[in-house]
C-alpha positions as CSV (number, residue, x, y, z in Angstrom):
1,M,10.1,-13.8,6.6
2,P,11.6,-10.8,4.9
3,L,9.4,-8.6,2.8
4,S,9.3,-9.3,-0.9
5,L,7.6,-7.0,-3.5
6,E,6.4,-7.6,-7.0
7,E,5.1,-4.8,-9.2
8,K,2.6,-5.0,-12.1
9,S,1.7,-1.8,-13.9
10,W,-1.3,-0.8,-16.1
11,G,-0.9,2.7,-17.4
12,D,-0.6,5.2,-14.5
13,V,-1.6,2.5,-11.9
14,T,0.8,0.1,-10.3
15,V,-0.1,-2.8,-8.0
16,V,2.6,-3.8,-5.5
17,Y,2.1,-7.3,-4.3
18,C,3.7,-7.5,-0.8
19,E,4.6,-10.8,0.9
20,G,6.0,-11.2,4.4
21,R,6.2,-8.7,7.2
22,I,6.1,-4.9,7.2
23,V,8.2,-4.3,10.3
24,F,11.1,-2.3,11.7
25,R,14.3,-1.9,9.8
26,N,14.8,-3.5,6.4
27,E,11.3,-4.6,5.6
28,A,9.7,-1.1,6.3
29,L,12.6,0.6,4.5
30,T,12.3,-1.7,1.5
31,L,8.6,-0.9,1.2
32,S,9.2,2.9,1.6
33,E,12.0,3.1,-0.9
34,S,10.2,1.1,-3.6
35,V,6.8,2.8,-3.3
36,T,8.3,6.3,-3.0
37,E,10.2,5.7,-6.3
38,L,7.0,4.4,-7.9
39,L,5.0,7.4,-6.7
40,R,7.5,9.7,-8.4
41,R,6.6,8.0,-11.8
42,K,3.0,6.8,-11.3
43,R,-0.2,8.5,-10.5
44,E,-1.6,5.7,-8.3
45,V,-0.1,2.8,-6.3
46,I,-2.2,0.0,-4.9
47,L,-0.6,-2.1,-2.1
48,D,-1.9,-5.6,-2.1
49,L,-1.4,-6.9,1.4
50,T,-3.0,-10.3,0.9
51,K,0.2,-12.1,1.8
52,V,1.4,-9.7,4.6
53,D,1.2,-11.6,7.9
54,A,2.5,-8.8,10.3
55,V,2.7,-5.1,10.5
56,D,4.3,-3.3,13.5
57,S,4.4,0.4,14.5
58,A,7.3,1.1,12.1
59,G,5.3,-0.5,9.3
60,L,2.3,1.7,10.2
61,G,4.6,4.7,10.2
62,E,5.9,3.9,6.8
63,L,2.3,3.5,5.5
64,V,1.5,6.9,6.8
65,S,4.7,8.4,5.4
66,L,3.8,6.9,2.0
67,Y,0.3,8.3,2.2
68,M,1.7,11.8,3.0
69,F,4.2,11.6,0.2
70,A,1.5,10.5,-2.3
71,K,-0.8,13.3,-1.2
72,G,2.0,15.9,-1.5
73,S,2.9,14.7,-5.0
74,H,-0.7,14.6,-6.2
75,S,-0.7,10.9,-6.4
76,S,-2.6,8.3,-4.4
77,I,-2.0,5.1,-2.5
78,K,-4.6,2.5,-1.9
79,L,-4.7,-0.8,0.1
80,C,-6.3,-4.1,-0.7
81,G,-6.4,-7.6,0.5
82,L,-6.0,-6.9,4.2
83,N,-6.2,-9.9,6.4
84,S,-8.3,-9.5,9.6
85,R,-5.3,-8.8,11.8
86,V,-3.9,-6.0,9.6
87,H,-7.4,-4.6,9.1
88,H,-8.0,-4.6,12.8
89,L,-4.7,-2.8,13.4
90,L,-5.6,-0.1,11.0
91,Q,-9.0,0.3,12.7
92,I,-7.7,0.5,16.3
93,T,-5.1,3.1,15.2
94,N,-7.8,5.0,13.2
95,L,-5.5,4.8,10.1
96,H,-8.2,3.1,8.1
97,S,-9.7,6.5,7.5
98,L,-6.6,7.7,5.6
99,F,-6.6,5.0,3.0
100,E,-9.1,3.7,0.4
101,I,-9.3,0.0,1.2
102,F,-10.6,-2.6,-1.2
103,P,-11.1,-6.3,-0.7
104,T,-9.1,-7.4,-3.8
105,D,-6.7,-5.9,-6.3
106,E,-9.3,-6.5,-9.1
107,I,-11.8,-4.2,-7.4
108,A,-9.2,-1.6,-6.6
109,M,-8.1,-1.6,-10.3
110,E,-11.7,-1.4,-11.5
111,M,-12.3,1.6,-9.2
112,S,-9.1,3.3,-10.4
113,C,-10.0,2.8,-14.0
114,A,-13.6,4.0,-13.6
115,R,-12.3,7.3,-12.1
116,T,-10.0,8.0,-15.0
117,Q,-12.7,7.6,-17.6
């Protein structure tokens, strides 16, 4: 299943709802291009991975690249809704330490809004 993305914005925060796979070639590239463009305009991006069923090494590489881009542009990227497989993958690669990870988009939004007040 190809990756599809849907964006919803609230002020400087955008949640990107991802569905499908974040894998080599078009899917990883689609995610990278979309989120990089958002990070140029928004202070914070939350990736909701609830409906992501697979992430490969290219997908992990894109997530790290997006993290580095966000950090360099004084923005942030957060993750939410990780299934057990994706969560385990981030843990065994020690990438979970890079990202703030939340169980749901609602909690991620609450934390984002609380920090700006």
